[in-house]
Backbone as CSV, one residue per row, in Angstrom:
resi,resn,N_x,N_y,N_z,CA_x,CA_y,CA_z,C_x,C_y,C_z
1,MET,60.353,-146.477,-41.772,60.650,-146.192,-40.356,59.395,-145.640,-39.669
2,LYS,59.099,-146.166,-38.521,57.942,-145.703,-37.771,58.218,-144.338,-37.161
3,LEU,57.288,-143.411,-37.385,57.473,-142.069,-36.844,57.272,-142.080,-35.334
4,PRO,58.098,-141.346,-34.576,57.892,-141.240,-33.133,56.644,-140.431,-32.832
5,LEU,56.126,-140.591,-31.608,54.919,-139.865,-31.223,55.110,-138.360,-31.322
6,SER,56.337,-137.882,-31.072,56.583,-136.442,-31.162,56.364,-135.935,-32.579
7,SER,56.674,-136.768,-33.584,56.427,-136.374,-34.968,54.939,-136.321,-35.263
8,HIS,54.201,-137.316,-34.759,52.748,-137.290,-34.926,52.167,-136.030,-34.291
9,ALA,52.628,-135.715,-33.086,52.157,-134.511,-32.402,52.463,-133.269,-33.222
10,GLY,53.657,-133.215,-33.792,54.044,-132.057,-34.589,53.181,-131.875,-35.817
11,TRP,52.977,-132.953,-36.569,52.161,-132.843,-37.783,50.714,-132.504,-37.464
12,LEU,50.166,-133.115,-36.419,48.782,-132.828,-36.040,48.624,-131.392,-35.550
13,GLY,49.593,-130.912,-34.779,49.534,-129.534,-34.304,49.600,-128.531,-35.434
14,LEU,50.501,-128.774,-36.388,50.593,-127.884,-37.550,49.331,-127.944,-38.391
15,ALA,48.771,-129.141,-38.556,47.550,-129.280,-39.346,46.388,-128.539,-38.696
16,SER,46.267,-128.653,-37.384,45.199,-127.961,-36.663,45.330,-126.449,-36.800
17,SER,46.531,-125.938,-36.569,46.764,-124.492,-36.663,46.576,-123.993,-38.085
18,GLY,47.111,-124.740,-39.053,47.010,-124.321,-40.445,45.591,-124.336,-40.955
19,LEU,44.828,-125.374,-40.598,43.437,-125.455,-41.039,42.624,-124.307,-40.474
20,LEU,42.823,-123.978,-39.198,42.075,-122.875,-38.604,42.428,-121.551,-39.267
21,ALA,43.713,-121.320,-39.504,44.130,-120.069,-40.141,43.527,-119.943,-41.536
22,TRP,43.581,-121.031,-42.304,43.012,-121.001,-43.655,41.503,-120.796,-43.610
23,GLY,40.814,-121.571,-42.770,39.363,-121.472,-42.704,38.891,-120.116,-42.229
24,ASN,39.587,-119.566,-41.250,39.234,-118.245,-40.731,39.334,-117.195,-41.832
25,TRP,40.403,-117.262,-42.598,40.583,-116.302,-43.694,39.592,-116.572,-44.825
26,HIS,39.468,-117.824,-45.232,38.645,-118.173,-46.392,37.176,-117.833,-46.176
27,TYR,36.609,-118.269,-45.064,35.185,-118.058,-44.849,34.862,-116.612,-44.518
28,ALA,35.798,-115.907,-43.907,35.580,-114.476,-43.672,35.485,-113.720,-44.989
29,GLN,36.216,-114.198,-46.013,36.144,-113.584,-47.334,34.912,-114.052,-48.106
30,THR,34.456,-115.265,-47.822,33.359,-115.864,-48.584,32.000,-115.338,-48.170
31,LEU,31.784,-115.191,-46.867,30.467,-114.794,-46.375,30.213,-113.315,-46.628
32,PRO,29.091,-112.974,-47.234,28.793,-111.562,-47.495,28.506,-110.805,-46.198
33,ASN,28.974,-109.587,-46.144,28.701,-108.673,-45.020,29.310,-109.140,-43.697
34,TYR,30.245,-110.071,-43.755,30.905,-110.494,-42.518,32.022,-109.523,-42.185
35,ASP,32.051,-109.068,-40.926,33.042,-108.101,-40.463,33.928,-108.774,-39.416
36,ALA,35.160,-109.087,-39.781,36.061,-109.816,-38.886,36.477,-108.996,-37.675
37,VAL,36.364,-107.688,-37.734,36.695,-106.848,-36.584,35.580,-106.903,-35.548
38,ARG,34.355,-106.886,-36.010,33.201,-106.828,-35.109,32.665,-108.206,-34.744
39,GLN,32.676,-109.128,-35.678,32.033,-110.422,-35.468,33.043,-111.497,-35.059
40,THR,32.595,-112.373,-34.176,33.469,-113.426,-33.667,33.669,-114.525,-34.711
41,ILE,34.648,-115.365,-34.464,34.901,-116.496,-35.357,33.698,-117.430,-35.380
42,SER,33.057,-117.628,-34.241,31.896,-118.514,-34.172,30.765,-118.051,-35.071
43,GLU,30.659,-116.746,-35.297,29.579,-116.220,-36.128,29.732,-116.592,-37.596
44,LEU,30.893,-117.115,-37.980,31.028,-117.670,-39.323,30.071,-118.838,-39.521
45,ALA,29.745,-119.527,-38.430,28.916,-120.735,-38.506,27.760,-120.668,-37.522
46,ALA,27.162,-119.493,-37.366,26.044,-119.335,-36.440,24.879,-120.239,-36.839
47,PHE,24.110,-120.655,-35.865,22.985,-121.559,-36.094,22.025,-120.979,-37.129
48,GLY,21.697,-121.803,-38.123,20.739,-121.386,-39.137,21.326,-120.679,-40.333
49,THR,22.618,-120.368,-40.314,23.241,-119.697,-41.457,23.584,-120.730,-42.532
50,PRO,23.701,-120.292,-43.802,23.847,-121.244,-44.920,25.040,-122.193,-44.813
51,LEU,26.166,-121.725,-44.291,27.375,-122.553,-44.249,27.661,-123.115,-42.860
52,ALA,26.658,-123.096,-41.988,26.889,-123.500,-40.593,27.442,-124.916,-40.487
53,ASP,26.794,-125.875,-41.132,27.252,-127.263,-41.023,28.619,-127.453,-41.667
54,GLN,28.826,-126.822,-42.805,30.110,-126.951,-43.504,31.260,-126.448,-42.646
55,ILE,31.057,-125.324,-41.983,32.126,-124.736,-41.176,32.265,-125.451,-39.833
56,ASN,31.129,-125.747,-39.196,31.203,-126.404,-37.885,31.832,-127.787,-37.970
57,TYR,31.389,-128.582,-38.953,31.854,-129.968,-39.037,33.049,-130.149,-39.965
58,GLY,33.277,-129.181,-40.838,34.413,-129.280,-41.749,35.613,-128.456,-41.329
59,LEU,35.422,-127.564,-40.350,36.519,-126.708,-39.884,36.700,-126.809,-38.372
60,PHE,35.716,-126.340,-37.619,35.883,-126.268,-36.168,36.075,-127.647,-35.525
61,LEU,35.258,-128.622,-35.928,35.363,-129.956,-35.322,36.718,-130.613,-35.597
62,PRO,37.186,-130.672,-36.854,38.516,-131.273,-37.077,39.656,-130.500,-36.436
63,VAL,39.542,-129.175,-36.344,40.571,-128.394,-35.653,40.680,-128.854,-34.202
64,GLY,39.534,-129.000,-33.540,39.546,-129.438,-32.149,40.055,-130.854,-31.976
65,LEU,39.617,-131.765,-32.852,40.037,-133.160,-32.742,41.533,-133.321,-32.998
66,MET,42.056,-132.616,-33.992,43.493,-132.713,-34.274,44.320,-132.132,-33.139
67,GLN,43.806,-131.067,-32.513,44.531,-130.504,-31.373,44.548,-131.493,-30.217
68,TRP,43.426,-132.147,-29.978,43.370,-133.194,-28.953,44.407,-134.277,-29.215
69,LEU,44.420,-134.789,-30.441,45.332,-135.880,-30.788,46.789,-135.450,-30.669
70,ALA,47.077,-134.218,-31.084,48.448,-133.712,-30.974,48.896,-133.689,-29.515
71,LEU,48.037,-133.187,-28.644,48.400,-133.112,-27.228,48.482,-134.500,-26.603
72,ALA,47.603,-135.414,-27.034,47.642,-136.776,-26.499,48.956,-137.465,-26.863
73,CYS,49.391,-137.296,-28.107,50.672,-137.884,-28.529,51.829,-137.304,-27.726
74,GLN,51.806,-135.998,-27.538,52.887,-135.361,-26.796,52.844,-135.745,-25.321
75,TYR,51.635,-135.842,-24.769,51.473,-136.193,-23.356,52.123,-137.542,-23.045
76,ARG,51.986,-138.485,-23.969,52.519,-139.835,-23.747,54.046,-139.864,-23.737
77,THR,54.677,-138.856,-24.308,56.147,-138.824,-24.339,56.738,-138.121,-23.117
78,LEU,55.891,-137.611,-22.232,56.374,-136.777,-21.126,56.056,-137.404,-19.771
79,LYS,56.328,-138.681,-19.626,55.981,-139.387,-18.398,56.720,-138.847,-17.179
80,ASN,57.881,-138.251,-17.378,58.678,-137.751,-16.253,58.668,-136.228,-16.161
81,HIS,57.690,-135.598,-16.806,57.620,-134.131,-16.813,56.220,-133.699,-16.376
82,SER,55.990,-133.712,-15.075,54.653,-133.416,-14.556,54.218,-131.989,-14.862
83,GLY,55.154,-131.034,-14.850,54.800,-129.652,-15.141,54.295,-129.478,-16.559
84,LEU,54.997,-130.076,-17.511,54.561,-130.005,-18.900,53.237,-130.729,-19.093
85,ARG,53.057,-131.827,-18.406,51.799,-132.570,-18.522,50.622,-131.743,-18.022
86,ARG,50.803,-131.037,-16.921,49.726,-130.183,-16.415,49.396,-129.091,-17.425
87,GLY,50.429,-128.522,-18.035,50.199,-127.506,-19.051,49.445,-128.053,-20.248
88,LEU,49.800,-129.266,-20.679,49.108,-129.877,-21.815,47.649,-130.163,-21.492
89,LEU,47.378,-130.615,-20.280,45.993,-130.868,-19.885,45.177,-129.578,-19.907
90,ALA,45.760,-128.499,-19.418,45.060,-127.215,-19.454,44.856,-126.749,-20.892
91,PHE,45.881,-126.937,-21.734,45.789,-126.494,-23.126,44.777,-127.322,-23.914
92,SER,44.482,-128.531,-23.444,43.515,-129.371,-24.152,42.118,-128.771,-24.155
93,TRP,41.867,-127.799,-23.266,40.566,-127.139,-23.260,40.352,-126.303,-24.510
94,VAL,41.426,-125.952,-25.192,41.281,-125.236,-26.465,40.599,-126.151,-27.481
95,GLY,41.113,-127.363,-27.636,40.493,-128.313,-28.545,39.101,-128.720,-28.095
96,THR,38.931,-128.890,-26.779,37.615,-129.237,-26.241,36.588,-128.184,-26.616
97,ALA,36.976,-126.929,-26.504,36.063,-125.839,-26.841,35.666,-125.890,-28.306
98,TYR,36.617,-126.150,-29.181,36.289,-126.207,-30.610,35.327,-127.347,-30.918
99,VAL,35.502,-128.487,-30.269,34.602,-129.614,-30.496,33.189,-129.276,-30.037
100,PHE,33.052,-128.783,-28.821,31.721,-128.521,-28.291,31.070,-127.304,-28.938
101,CYS,31.860,-126.312,-29.309,31.284,-125.147,-29.987,30.828,-125.507,-31.398
102,ALA,31.451,-126.527,-31.999,30.971,-127.020,-33.293,29.644,-127.752,-33.130
103,LEU,29.512,-128.504,-32.049,28.283,-129.256,-31.801,27.153,-128.367,-31.308
104,PHE,27.497,-127.256,-30.662,26.502,-126.312,-30.152,26.826,-124.921,-30.694
105,PRO,26.480,-124.659,-31.956,26.835,-123.376,-32.571,26.117,-122.209,-31.909
106,CYS,26.706,-121.047,-32.055,26.155,-119.848,-31.428,24.896,-119.379,-32.156
107,ASP,24.116,-118.544,-31.481,23.002,-117.856,-32.126,23.552,-116.775,-33.051
108,PRO,22.773,-116.326,-34.029,23.216,-115.180,-34.835,23.558,-113.987,-33.941
109,GLY,24.723,-113.406,-34.149,25.185,-112.307,-33.311,25.958,-112.756,-32.091
110,SER,25.913,-114.051,-31.769,26.618,-114.621,-30.614,26.483,-113.753,-29.362
111,PRO,25.236,-113.589,-28.863,25.039,-112.729,-27.684,25.568,-113.374,-26.410
112,LEU,25.807,-112.554,-25.405,26.229,-113.087,-24.109,25.101,-113.870,-23.449
113,ILE,23.855,-113.433,-23.674,22.677,-114.131,-23.169,21.835,-114.521,-24.373
114,GLY,21.555,-115.806,-24.515,20.779,-116.267,-25.660,20.095,-117.584,-25.354
115,SER,19.982,-118.426,-26.365,19.327,-119.717,-26.211,20.170,-120.650,-25.343
116,TRP,19.592,-121.803,-25.000,20.343,-122.802,-24.228,21.592,-123.236,-24.983
117,ARG,21.467,-123.287,-26.289,22.613,-123.663,-27.129,23.711,-122.609,-27.037
118,GLN,23.313,-121.347,-27.017,24.267,-120.250,-26.895,24.979,-120.294,-25.548
119,GLN,24.258,-120.648,-24.504,24.872,-120.699,-23.175,25.938,-121.795,-23.093
120,ILE,25.663,-122.951,-23.707,26.679,-124.015,-23.755,27.880,-123.548,-24.567
121,HIS,27.590,-122.893,-25.686,28.651,-122.362,-26.547,29.525,-121.366,-25.770
122,ASN,28.885,-120.459,-25.048,29.633,-119.460,-24.280,30.474,-120.104,-23.182
123,LEU,29.918,-121.133,-22.540,30.646,-121.810,-21.465,31.954,-122.401,-21.981
124,PHE,31.876,-123.124,-23.089,33.089,-123.752,-23.607,34.023,-122.733,-24.245
125,GLY,33.458,-121.648,-24.778,34.315,-120.576,-25.274,35.141,-119.962,-24.151
126,ALA,34.494,-119.764,-22.993,35.217,-119.221,-21.841,36.273,-120.204,-21.342
127,LEU,35.939,-121.490,-21.345,36.898,-122.500,-20.896,38.107,-122.581,-21.818
128,GLU,37.900,-122.291,-23.109,39.042,-122.281,-24.029,40.093,-121.273,-23.593
129,TYR,39.650,-120.041,-23.325,40.612,-118.992,-22.982,41.129,-119.137,-21.559
130,LEU,40.283,-119.650,-20.665,40.747,-119.899,-19.305,41.804,-121.004,-19.298
131,GLY,41.509,-122.114,-19.971,42.460,-123.219,-20.028,43.705,-122.880,-20.820
132,GLY,43.517,-122.213,-21.970,44.666,-121.852,-22.793,45.580,-120.851,-22.113
133,GLY,44.985,-119.850,-21.468,45.794,-118.862,-20.760,46.539,-119.476,-19.592
134,LEU,45.842,-120.334,-18.832,46.482,-121.010,-17.700,47.618,-121.909,-18.182
135,ALA,47.398,-122.595,-19.304,48.433,-123.485,-19.839,49.706,-122.721,-20.170
136,LEU,49.567,-121.578,-20.815,50.749,-120.792,-21.167,51.478,-120.305,-19.918
137,LEU,50.720,-119.939,-18.890,51.349,-119.541,-17.626,52.094,-120.720,-16.993
138,LEU,51.497,-121.909,-17.056,52.161,-123.100,-16.508,53.427,-123.439,-17.287
139,PHE,53.360,-123.345,-18.613,54.557,-123.588,-19.420,55.652,-122.575,-19.087
140,GLY,55.229,-121.335,-18.791,56.193,-120.297,-18.460,56.869,-120.494,-17.119
141,ARG,56.311,-121.378,-16.296,56.897,-121.650,-14.976,57.840,-122.852,-14.985
142,ILE,58.009,-123.491,-16.139,58.908,-124.639,-16.220,60.339,-124.165,-15.946
143,PRO,61.033,-124.741,-14.984,62.400,-124.298,-14.665,63.334,-124.410,-15.871
144,GLY,64.119,-123.361,-16.073,65.109,-123.369,-17.137,64.591,-122.988,-18.506
145,SER,63.315,-122.649,-18.612,62.761,-122.280,-19.916,63.342,-120.955,-20.389
146,ARG,63.791,-120.920,-21.644,64.347,-119.691,-22.213,63.262,-118.778,-22.769
147,ILE,62.038,-119.260,-22.803,60.937,-118.439,-23.327,59.868,-118.243,-22.255
148,ALA,60.288,-118.263,-20.996,59.340,-118.154,-19.891,58.575,-116.836,-19.930
149,ILE,59.276,-115.735,-20.155,58.617,-114.427,-20.135,57.606,-114.295,-21.272
150,PRO,57.957,-114.618,-22.532,56.943,-114.559,-23.595,55.733,-115.451,-23.318
151,LEU,55.964,-116.618,-22.738,54.850,-117.506,-22.418,53.935,-116.894,-21.366
152,LYS,54.520,-116.315,-20.330,53.712,-115.708,-19.270,52.942,-114.497,-19.787
153,ILE,53.585,-113.682,-20.614,52.897,-112.527,-21.201,51.743,-112.997,-22.079
154,SER,51.983,-114.043,-22.859,50.939,-114.579,-23.731,49.773,-115.120,-22.918
155,GLY,50.076,-115.835,-21.834,49.021,-116.356,-20.985,48.182,-115.254,-20.372
156,ALA,48.844,-114.206,-19.885,48.121,-113.075,-19.308,47.263,-112.382,-20.359
157,LEU,47.773,-112.293,-21.591,47.018,-111.663,-22.677,45.756,-112.452,-22.994
158,VAL,45.865,-113.770,-23.055,44.694,-114.603,-23.346,43.644,-114.463,-22.247
159,LEU,44.060,-114.439,-20.994,43.112,-114.264,-19.893,42.472,-112.881,-19.931
160,THR,43.228,-111.881,-20.367,42.676,-110.531,-20.518,41.608,-110.505,-21.602
161,VAL,41.842,-111.244,-22.674,40.851,-111.333,-23.753,39.550,-111.934,-23.232
162,LEU,39.649,-112.949,-22.380,38.458,-113.571,-21.808,37.579,-112.537,-21.121
163,VAL,38.191,-111.641,-20.371,37.441,-110.583,-19.686,36.945,-109.545,-20.682
164,SER,37.783,-109.184,-21.637,37.449,-108.121,-22.590,36.238,-108.469,-23.443
165,LEU,36.063,-109.737,-23.767,34.943,-110.139,-24.618,33.590,-109.919,-23.950
166,ALA,33.584,-109.768,-22.634,32.330,-109.561,-21.909,32.060,-108.094,-21.601
167,ILE,32.945,-107.186,-22.023,32.774,-105.757,-21.743,31.929,-105.127,-22.848
168,PRO,30.759,-104.581,-22.522,29.843,-104.066,-23.547,30.452,-103.006,-24.459
169,CYS,31.274,-102.102,-23.919,31.808,-101.014,-24.732,32.819,-101.497,-25.769
170,LEU,33.255,-102.746,-25.655,34.197,-103.311,-26.625,33.504,-104.240,-27.622
171,ALA,32.169,-104.243,-27.609,31.418,-105.178,-28.445,31.718,-105.009,-29.931
172,ASP,31.984,-103.791,-30.370,32.256,-103.558,-31.794,33.622,-104.081,-32.226
173,TYR,34.417,-104.545,-31.267,35.763,-105.044,-31.582,35.948,-106.494,-31.123
174,ARG,34.834,-107.175,-30.875,34.937,-108.544,-30.353,35.692,-109.474,-31.299
175,GLY,35.437,-109.338,-32.582,36.108,-110.202,-33.550,37.611,-110.018,-33.537
176,LEU,38.042,-108.772,-33.497,39.471,-108.477,-33.471,40.106,-108.969,-32.177
177,ILE,39.443,-108.693,-31.049,39.972,-109.107,-29.748,40.104,-110.629,-29.683
178,GLN,39.064,-111.327,-30.148,39.107,-112.787,-30.124,40.219,-113.333,-31.002
179,ARG,40.413,-112.723,-32.156,41.443,-113.215,-33.075,42.854,-113.015,-32.520
180,VAL,43.027,-112.040,-31.667,44.317,-111.879,-30.992,44.594,-113.107,-30.120
181,ALA,43.590,-113.505,-29.329,43.768,-114.670,-28.454,43.972,-115.942,-29.259
182,GLU,43.179,-116.118,-30.319,43.322,-117.320,-31.146,44.697,-117.358,-31.808
183,GLY,45.166,-116.196,-32.254,46.491,-116.132,-32.860,47.586,-116.510,-31.880
184,VAL,47.431,-116.065,-30.632,48.417,-116.410,-29.598,48.404,-117.913,-29.320
185,LEU,47.214,-118.468,-29.096,47.108,-119.887,-28.738,47.593,-120.797,-29.861
186,PHE,47.089,-120.555,-31.058,47.465,-121.437,-32.162,48.831,-121.076,-32.734
187,GLY,49.288,-119.865,-32.483,50.656,-119.522,-32.850,51.657,-120.322,-32.031
188,TRP,51.410,-120.414,-30.724,52.285,-121.230,-29.870,52.180,-122.705,-30.228
189,LEU,50.968,-123.161,-30.562,50.809,-124.555,-30.964,51.607,-124.849,-32.229
190,ALA,51.527,-123.951,-33.198,52.272,-124.139,-34.448,53.777,-124.109,-34.203
191,LEU,54.226,-123.174,-33.361,55.655,-123.072,-33.068,56.164,-124.327,-32.362
192,ALA,55.433,-124.770,-31.347,55.843,-125.979,-30.624,55.838,-127.195,-31.544
193,SER,54.861,-127.248,-32.441,54.780,-128.372,-33.379,55.963,-128.371,-34.336
194,ALA,56.317,-127.192,-34.830,57.461,-127.087,-35.740,58.753,-127.503,-35.042
195,VAL,58.895,-127.119,-33.784,60.088,-127.510,-33.017,60.128,-129.025,-32.840
196,GLN,58.969,-129.630,-32.543,58.917,-131.087,-32.396,59.369,-131.786,-33.670
197,LEU,58.898,-131.310,-34.810,59.268,-131.934,-36.079,60.754,-131.745,-36.372
198,ALA,61.263,-130.551,-36.074,62.682,-130.288,-36.317,63.553,-131.179,-35.443
199,GLU,63.190,-131.320,-34.174,63.975,-132.158,-33.266,63.923,-133.624,-33.685
200,ALA,62.745,-134.080,-34.119,62.630,-135.469,-34.567,63.462,-135.703,-35.822
201,TYR,63.463,-134.725,-36.728,64.234,-134.847,-37.971,65.733,-134.875,-37.678
202,ILE,66.168,-133.975,-36.798,67.590,-133.942,-36.429,67.991,-135.238,-35.738
203,GLY,67.095,-135.751,-34.889,67.389,-137.008,-34.206,67.557,-138.166,-35.174
204,ARG,66.726,-138.218,-36.215,66.855,-139.298,-37.201,68.157,-139.173,-37.983
205,ILE,68.566,-137.930,-38.280,69.834,-137.724,-38.990,71.005,-138.206,-38.144
206,GLU,70.964,-137.871,-36.837,72.052,-138.285,-35.948,72.137,-139.802,-35.854
207,ILE,70.981,-140.465,-35.813,70.984,-141.927,-35.748,71.564,-142.516,-37.031
208,THR,71.192,-141.927,-38.167,71.666,-142.418,-39.462,73.174,-142.259,-39.609
209,MET,73.726,-141.184,-39.035,75.146,-140.881,-39.203,76.042,-141.626,-38.226
210,ARG,75.458,-142.306,-37.259,76.279,-143.036,-36.293,76.992,-144.195,-36.981
211,PRO,78.264,-144.403,-36.644,79.021,-145.500,-37.265,78.509,-146.868,-36.804
């Protein structure tokens, strides 16, 4: 039986979220002297570090591409839902950021002002949280949503993180602050993906049981 696009979206979304969670934990444990509270996720693969290519092209790039594909599959199933489509387009900036940040890794220390490569990295990093936060707010405005308030709170939190990462006095907690936003964004992606798979599975059972 051919899987519906919603199933493809679900599996890709779960794969993207799961790979990022595993890679974030694994490489943070592997790299010596890495401090997940102080250092950003991008610093796992800073330019010139020993595992930069392995992490950028083996973790960040596939995470972004799978997120793109998941949203593309879901987008095609929502031809009559303009609000959800706008939210998906905004959320696609999360995957876009991972792709471009993999291609343009940060400088060691990931400074706010650095090389030309760092500036491109910072631009797409900011677009990730701007797009992701806006997407959650848009999803929270869908009429009849039973999770509107959690979505709006999550969107506001992600946008707050975007501002917080640029505050000098919070520099020692950048890694922790960033991981809160990543957990929110990919947590919602994983949850939505799981729901898609459950609905597709239930739908196939109902079709099978029809006389």
